[in-house]
N, C-alpha and C positions, 0 to 999 in steps of 0.2 A: 488426572492430568490437568494442569492449569491452562485456562484459555486466556489469551491476551485480550485486553480491553479493545473493542473494535474502534473506539475513538482514537486511541493511541496508534493503532495500526493504520487507520486512515491518515493520520498526521505524518507518520513515517513514510507511507507511500507517496503522499503529496510532496514531501520534502525530497524523497528519492527522485521523483520525476522532475521536479524543479532543478535539482542539481545536475541531473543528466542533461537537461536542456541547456543550462548555463555552461556546462563543460563542453558541449557540442558547439555552442556559439563562440566560446573563447576559452581555451584551456588555461587554467590557472592552478597553481600548486595548492592554494588554500581550498579551492573548490574540490579538487581531487581528494584532498585529505578528508574533507567533510563527507564527500560521496562514499569514501571507504568506510567511514564510521557509521553512516546511515545504513549502508549495505550490510555491514557486520551485525548491527543491531537488529535489522529485519530478519536476517538469517537465524540469529540466536532466538529472537522472540517467536519465530514461526517454526523453530526446530528443523531448519532446512540446511542442506550442505552447500547450496549455491543460490544466487539471487533469483534465478528463474523459478526454482522450486519455492522460494520464500514468497515471491509475488503471486504465484498460483495459489499457494495456501492462504495468503492474505486475502486474495480475491474471494476464495471459497468461504473464508471466515465472515467477511463483510457481507457476502450474499446471504449466508445463513442467518446472520445477526439481523439483517434488514428484513428478511421474510418472517422472522419470528416476532418482530416488533411492529409489523404492519397488519392492517386488516386485509381480507381477501380482495377488497375493491381498490386497494392502493398498493402499487408496486414499490419496491425499495427505491427505485429511480425517481418516481414521483414524490415520494416522501422526502428525499434528500435534495430534490430539485436538480438532479443530475440526469445525464442522458443514458446511463447504464453502461457506458463503454468501459472496457477493462483496460488497465494500464499495460502498455506494450513495453517490453524489456529489450 
């Protein structure tokens, strides 16, 4: 089975979250279309049937990619400079 590139998955998750926020602040047709595109791409890339499943699988992929690329003394959140919070859908 092919495994998506964690960097691409992280970019898609970031774009998905940004578009959700933008759409919640001000509904726009262009934003809605782009959100649909990103949602579809995430679902296909993660072999998921809906966005909730896709985000969960993406989180798991990023978590496993981060733990294999770090030393025992460094957590993935510390390595990436993030707080380790998962994306809420």
